[in-house]
N, C-alpha and C positions, 0 to 999 in steps of 0.2 A: 547493441544486440547484433549479433552474426547471422545474417541469413544468405545462403549462398544463392546465387543468380538462378532463376529458374530458366532451364533450357528444354527445347522442343521435345516432348514425349508425349504423343498423342495416344499411345495405347501402353498397356503393360506388360507387352511382349519382352521376354527376356530378362525380367527384373526380379525373379525369383531369388536367384543366387545373390545379386548385388543387394537385395533387400536385407537379407542376413547379415552382409557386410556393414550395412549401414547400421543395423542395430547393434552390431559388436562395436562398432566406431562410437556409437552414441554414449557408452559406457566410459570409452577412453578420451573423448574429446574435451579437452579443458577449454574454457572461453565460449562453448555452446551454451546458451541459456535455455530455460524451459520452453520457449516458444521457437527454437532453432530449428531449421527444416533442412532435410536432405532430400535432393531431387536427383532422379534418376540414378540412384545408388552412389552419388558423390557426397563427401561432407568434408569440411575443413577441419583439421585437427589444431589444436592450440600448441603451445610452446612447453608442454609437460616434458620432463625429463624421460628418457628410456626406460630408467628404473622403475618410476611411478605408472608407466605405460604397462610394463611386465606384471607389476602387482595388481592392476586394475585387471589385466586379463586373467589372472589366477583368481580374483574375487568374482569375476564374471562366470568362470568355470565352476567355482564352488557354488555359487548362487544357483545356476542352471542344474547341478546335480541335486540340489535340495529340493527343488520344486518348490510349490506353495505350501506352506505351512499355516496352521490356524493363527489368526492375528497378524499376518503378515502386512508390511507397510505397503500400502497400493499408491502411495504419493497423491491421493486425492486431496485437492484443498491447498497444494503447493502453488498453484497458478491461480491469477485473478484475471477479472474482465480487463484490467489496465494491460496485461499481456496480450490479450486478444487484440485490442486496438493497436498496439506497438507493432505486433507481427502482421496485421492486416494492412496497417499504412504502408509496411514494408513490402509487402507482397503485391499491392496495388500499383507499383511502379512498372508499368508494362514493358516487357521485352520484345513485344511482337510476335511471341511465340504462340501455338495452339493451346487448347485445353490439355492438361497433363496430370499424371498422379504424382504425388509426394509422399515420402515416408516421415512421420513425425519422429525426429531423433529420441524426444524424451519417452516415446513408447517402448523403445528397448526392445531385447529379445524375448519373446514369449516364455513365459516360465512352465508352460505345459506343453507336453507332446503333441505333435498333430493340431497345432491351435488352429481354428478356422481363420478364414480372411474376412476382414472388416473393411468394407469400402464406405467412405463418408462422401455423400452426396449434398453440396453445400446449398445455403439457401439463396436469397436473392443478391447477397453482396458477391457471392462467387469466389471469394478468396481461398476458401476451403480451410478456414481456421476456426469456425464454429464450435469444433469439437475439442478445443485446445484445453479446457478444464478437465477433460476425460482422457487426454492421450496416454498419461501414464499409467492410470488405473486400467484401462482397456488393453494396453499394450502388454499387460501380464498374461491375459487370455486369449488375446487376438493378434494377428498379424494386421496391423492398421495401416491403411493407405487413403488418401484423402484426394479428391478431384479439385483441382485449381482452374478457374476458368478467367484468363487474364482480362483486365477492366477494359480493354479496347477490342476484345474477341468478339465476332458476331455470328458465332456457330449458330445455327437455328436449334431449336429443340430437337429435331430428327438428327441432327448431326452429333448432339451430345448424347443421343440414346444409342447411337452406333459406338460411339467411343466406350461408353459403360458396357455394351453387349459384348464388343470385340474382348474386353478384358475379362469378363466373366466366362466366357466360352473358352478363352486360353486357360484360364485357371481351372475350369471344370475338365479339361483335356490332361493337364498335368495331375490333378487330384480329385478323381471323378467320384470319391465317396465323402469329400469334405464339404460341408455347407458352405455357403458364402452369404454373408451377413451384409445387407444395404441399409444404411443409416440416412434416412432422407429427411433433412430439415426444410419445412416450408416448401419452397420450389423444388428442393431435392426429394420430397415425398412424392411430388408428380412423376418425376424421372424414375424413382424406385419403382412405383406402381407400373408405369409404362413397360419398363424392363420385365417385370414379372409378368405382365400380361402378355408379352412377346415371346417368353421363354418359359412356358408353363412345365416343361421336362427338367429344367434345372433346379437343382435343390438351393432354394433362396429363402433366406428369413429376412422378413422387412421389419425395419424398426422406424416407424414414422413419427416424426415429430411436429405436431400442428401442421399437416399436410395442406399445401395451398390449392387443394382440389375444390374449396370452396370461394375461390378468389372472386367468382361472379358475384358472390353475396357479401363482399367486403364493404365495410362503412364507408372506406375511402372512395368508391367509385364514382360520386359526385364531382370529386375534386381532380380525379385523374385527368380530365381533359385540360384542366388549367395548368397541369405541368407542362404539357406542350408548348403552351402559349405564355408561360413565365420568362421573362428576360434571364440572360445568364448570369447577370450580376446578382440576382435574387435567389439564384439556386441555392447558394451556401445555407439559406435558412430552411430548406426543405428537409435534407436528412436530419437535421437538428431536431426538428418537430417531429419527423416520422419516427426518431429514436424513442421519444416518450409515448408513441402508439404502441410501438413494437415490444418495449421493455418495460420492466419494473425497476427503476434506478436504486430503489431501496434494497431488493432482493439482490441485484447485482453487486451493490456495496458490502452486502453481509457475507459475500464469498471470502472464506479465508478468516472470519472472526471466530476466535476459538469460543465453545459454548460454556466454558468454565469461568468465563469472566465475569466480574461483579457487574450489575445494571450500570453505574457510573462508568466504569472501563468500557463496556460495551457501546454506550452512547458515544463516548470519546472517539472510539476507534471507527464507529459508523460515520461520525461526523468528518473524520479525517480522509476516509474512502470516499465519502460524497464529494468532498471538496475536490480531491484528485481526480475523480471520475467525470463530473459534470462537463469539465472544459473538453474532454475527449471525445464527447458525442458530437461535438463540431466538425471533428475530424472525418466524420462520416461523409462529408462533402468531397474531401480528397480520395477517400475509398470509393465512391461511387459518384464520378462526375455527372453532369447532367444528361449527356447523351448516352451515356452507360446505363442511368437510371431508367431512361425512356426505352431504350431496347430491352432491358431486363424485364420491364412491366409488360412489354409486348410478348417475349417469349413466356413469361409467367402465365399470361391469358391462354396463349396456344398451348402450352404443356398442359394446363389443367383441364382443357377441352379434350384433348388427346387422351389423357389418363381416365377422365371420366367416361370416354366412350368404349373403354375397354375394361371396366372394373370386373365385369363378369367373367372374365378369361383368368383372373388372377388365381392361381392355384397355391402359393407360397404362404408360409405361415406369417402372420403380421401381429406385431404388437405396437398398437398405437398411443401414443402419449399426447393427451389432449389438455389445454389449459383452459382455464374457467374464466380468466380474466385478459384473454386475448383481445385487445382491442384492434387489431389489423385484420384478423379473420374470424368468423363465428366457429371457432374450432370445437366448442361443445356440442353444437348443432350437427357439425360434420362427423364427429364421433359416433353420434347416434346413427346417421345415414350409413357411413362405411361399415359400422358393426353389423347392421342387417344386411348390406350388399355383398360385402366379402364373404368368401366361404369359410375362413379359418382365422377370423380377427378376434384379438383379444384387446382391451382397453385399459389403460390407467389414466385415471382423471385427477388433474391437479387443479382444484377450484380457485386456488389463491395465486396462480403464477400466471405470467403475461406470454408473449408471443416467443420470446427469445428463452425457450424453456432451458435450453443446455448451457446457457450463461448464468442461470440465477441459482441463488443458495438452495442448499438442501437437496439437489437433484444430482444423484449418481446413477450414471447410465449403466454401468455395470451391476451394480445392486439391483436395479429393476430388473435386468435380464435375469438375473439368479432368482429373485423373488417370483418371477413368472415362469420358473422352470424352463426356459427358452435358450439355455446354453448347451450346445451339442457339439460333437466333434465329429460325428458320423450321420448317416441317414436317420436313426431314430436316436432319441435322447436316452442315454444309459444313466439312470439315477445313482448308480454306484461309481462309475469311473469318470462321468462328466461333472460331478459334483465339485464345486469350488469352495474352499472353507471360506469362513467369514474373515474380513480384514479387521485390521486394528481401528479403522474409521468407522466401519460398520458396528463393531463392538461398541465404541464409545456413543454412536448414535441411538443404538438400541437400548443400552443399558443406563447410560449416563444422561440421556435427554428423555427418549419415549417412555421408558419404563422406571424412570428413576424414583418417582413419587410413589408409585406402586410398590416397590422394594423397599423404599424407605419406610413406608406405612405398614410394611408385613415384617420387616426385620426376620428374614428367614434364618432357620438355624438347621445347620446341616451337621449330621452325626454319621460316623461310620464304626464298622466292628472290626478290630484287630483280629489276626489269625488265632490269638489266645483267648478270644472272646471279651475283650475289653472294649468298651464304648467309648469314644473319644470324639471331640468337636472338629470337625474338617473331615476331609476326605483322605486320611491317611490310611485308612483301612482298605480303600479301594485298590486294586492292582494298578500298578503304573504301566504295565504291558497287556496289550490285547491278543487274542480276541477275549473280550468281557461282554457278557450279557447281563443287563440289568432287567429284572422283571419285577413288577409291582402293582399297586392300586392305582388307578386312573381317576382323578379327582374330578369333579363337574366342570365340563368344558375345557379339561385340560389345564386348569388354573395354575398347576404346579410347575410347569415346563419352564417358563421364563427363568425364574430363580435358579433352576437345576441346571439349563443352559448357561447361565452366567459363572455359575460356581465352577463348573467342571473346565470352563476355559480359563478362569482366573487361576485356579489352583493347579490343575492338571494340564493345562494347555493343549486340551483335546476337545473334539467335537464328538457328541454322542448323537449317533445316527438313530433317530427315532422312526419306528416302524408304524405307519398310520393308515387309516382307510383309504383307499384310492380315490376316493370322492374329493378329498382335500387336494388332490393336485391335478384335477379337470377343471375345464372352463365351463361347463354345463350350466352352472348356476351364477356366472359373471353377468354383468350388465355393461351398457354403452357408458355408463358414469361410474365404473368400478374405481373406487380409491384404493390407496394402498391399505391392506388389511393384515390381521394376525396370521393368515394363511401364508403370506408372501414371506413373513418372520420366520414361520415353522420351516419352509423351503430353505431359506437362506441358512438356517442353523441345523440343517442335516436330515429333515424330514424327507420321507420317501415312502411309496406304496409298499404296504406289507403283503409279501409274497414270500414262498419259500425259496425262490431262486435269489430274490434280492438279500435274504438273510444267508443263504448260502455263501453268496460272494462277498458278502461283508466279512463274515467269519474267514473266509480264505485269505482276506487282507488284514487281518489282525485287527480288525475296528472295534470300537466302543459301540454296542448296539442297545437300544431301548425297546422293550416288548411290553405290551399291555394285553395279557391274554383275554382280559374282559372286553376289550374293545370298546366298540360305541355303545354297547347296552351299559357299561360301567361309567363311561364318560358322561352320557346322557341318562343318568339313573333317575328314579322317581323320587317322589318325597318319602323321607324316612329310610332311604336305602344308602346314605353316605357311609363309606368305609366297608360297604359290603361287596364282597368279591363275585363277578359273574363269569367264572371260568368255566369253559366246557369240560367234559369228563375225561376225554382223551387227551394225552400229552401231545401237544402240536409241536414243541421244540426241544424236548429233551434228547432224543436221539441225534438230531443233526448238532446239538451242543456237544454230546459225547464224541460224535465223529471227529470233530475239530479240536477236541481238548479244550473246549471254551470254560473260563471261569463263571458261572453263574452267581449274580449278586442280587439276593432278594431284598426288595427295599419297601418301606412304608411311607405315607404322606399323610399328615393330619394338619387341618386347618381351614378346610373350606366351609365348615359351619360356623367358623368365626369370622368370615368373610363376605359369605354370600347366603342369601335366603332365597329357596326355589318357591316361586309363586304359582306358576302354572306348570305342570309338568306334561309328559307324554299322554298320560290318562286323561287329564283335565283337557286339554287340547283336542283329544280325539272326540270329545263331547260336544265340541264346538264346530258346526257344520262348515264354515268356510277354511277354519284351520285343519280340520279333518281332511278336506280335499286339497289343501297345501300340502300336507304331510304325505299324501298319497301320490301326488304329481311329483314331488321331489325324490320320492323313492322308486317310482315306477321303473324308470330307466337305468337308475344307478347300478353300480358293480355290486353283487352280493358277495360278501366275505365269508358267509358261514352257513349256507343253504342247508347244508347236511346235519347241522346241529339242532337239536331238539329243545323245546321249552325256552325259558327267558334267555338263557346263554346264547341262542340262535337269533333273537330278535335284534337286528342290528339296524333298525329303522333310524333315519336322520331326522332330527327336529331340533327347534330351536328353543330351549327352556327361556321362560320369562323369569327373570330373577332381579332382585334388588340388593345393593350392597348394604352391609351392616358396618357399624363402627368397627374397624378392622382389629381382630386379635392378632395371632401370629401364626407363622407357617412352620411346621417342623417336619424334617426328613430324617429317617434312619436307614442307612445302608447296612445290611445285615452281614455276617460272617461269609466270606467268599466261599462257595462250593467247587470245588476243582472237578470238572468232568473228565480230565485227561486219565486214561488208564481204565475208565468204566465200560470195558467191552461188553460186559454182560448187558447193559443197556441197550446195545445195538442189536443184540440177539434175542432178548426176552421182553416181551411186552409187559410182564408183571414188574419185573426189575424198573423198566423205564416208568412205569405207572407210579411206583414207590417214590422214586425222585422226585416226580411231578409233585405228588401229594406233600412231600417234605418242602418243596420250594413254596407250595402255596401256605402251608402251615407257618413257615418263617414270615411270610408276608403280613399273615394274620398276627402273628407275635409281635412284628415290628409295629403295626397299628395299635395293638393293645398297650404296647409299652408307650407309645407316644400320647395315646389319650390319657393314660394314667399319670405320666411324669410331667405332662403341660399344666396340670393342677398344681404343681410344685414350682412353676416358673414365677418368680417375683416381677417379671417384666413382660407377662403375657398381655396385660393392657397397654394399650398405646399410649395411655396418659403416663404411665410410669416409664415407658420408654422414652417418651419426649422430654420428660425431667432429665433423665439420664443423659441424654444426647444434649441438652441444652447445656448441662456441666460439662461435659467431655468432649463434645464436638459431634457433628452429624456422621463423620467418617468413623467414629469410633464403635467398636464392635459391641453390641449390647449383650451383657451376660445373660445365662439362661439357668436352668436346673443343673444340678449336680447329676452327672450320669450314672 
């Protein structure tokens, strides 16, 4: 492993240009492995030929021109915990220098323009490699720099605080409109909070990972005095024992194991990884010698006290990642406290993970940032231009793991209509170029969305930007133990608040846009109202579609009544006192989308339907014949013409619903039992036949 020597670099002054050179070299440098590090803008190059280097430069330029496309390879999962131990051991060889920043070579050049800066503040080890599993994926969207605190450095907490402050102040002067992200891991969380408290005017976003602000309550408090009295020759056992308290070896060993392996193959791979990982845990004694450990515990105590005394001054956005099985710190209880104390704090709670969250399986930091809608490049998040498309790894996790059984059980049938009116299976009838507006029926709780996202990404390699109620993108109804939810998935796959300006800007960029005119009233309908449209009388989108020459594709979806049964609807719950009060409370301060619309179409109250699953039938989608709005200038000038087009689109949606309800009766594989027999014969991945269009 080639790791250049760390040289004195106490602040980040003058590194902006050299950082870009480092990232460019990172694509060219043969011999630099995943955990290689460039320090002070210097990096060693391997022995590649000049021709290969020139080819690599062209490849880098081409990739930069393309930007981020849907299902791009973010590189997540290519690095394992073994790489962390190797890099940490190499960096623990002290060179006598002060704390400094380094740029991970594998982060590369950001693929987005004006990418924000991300500074990693390490945990107790101080080496700065705790983000190693995420360097590559984060490097696509951020300029990544990590703080390295040499093992024999004795800079007090206030000194480390000044180093970070000088860096962010310099960056703020260079790019005053660009936010700065601080990722604080454990001890680094105390440092990040202290920086934010002392710099309330700086645009900071804090990503806190099991912050050590609860250090005074650690279960290890009774044994900490024993560490000082322990003989040096016994110190080798301390980090080894602490490693089992801090981390979950099983989750560490699961990193990089593919999810499509059979159970015997998975067990074999897990056993191999554990066999190679466990001996490495003893190397923590080399990474954190006795004197260094005692010093780090001392500044950890002072840092936690410093941060706790200034929490009231923190103005920054905060995303707190808390583990439920953190044996080192009471991170769950601390999440409760910080959620109440900090002014702008959101939480994602991982009940089955340990203290070293960033080194455990299934945790992708970039995905968490995207799901919480906390990625931005300016003062405010722009839901249109700040959106990052899903990666290939995210797609596999969502549809090959999380939703695999759901899709397998329902075997969705997607059909579209060609320009000649012929209905075909698949999305061949959907235009390949935007702007395209999909307008259709919103099923109960949006149950139709997941298969729709998957099919468009698989067949069209495109994201459908779904316009949804603004309440889905806020934090008002979140809790201090908020686990990952379907709302995070909606955001990751293109969801954004429904506003005229968002629709305008999406059309302007030739995007695929999904609109449900029935809104919340349709998605949270009452008993007996399935497949009924609740569209307002006035056309809300037709004129804008005509202005941009949008192609409108009306579509229908059928199948919710074969999958779900509505037990308690809105009317039922309004008759139950405590449920009525809950509905009123969640809607009291929520943003109203259709206050001017009269009747049931304007009733956009949010509530949670009580549903029970049925033995699943099948989902059916029909995308109607595309309606080209280009050249319809009369729609722009004449309200009557606009209304006629609007009613025509609504009629096409109703026709699609009627067609699917009628034709599904002819499907020999509507029953899950018939599909199970077919898949047992032809394989689970085989496309199950359906009715003839």
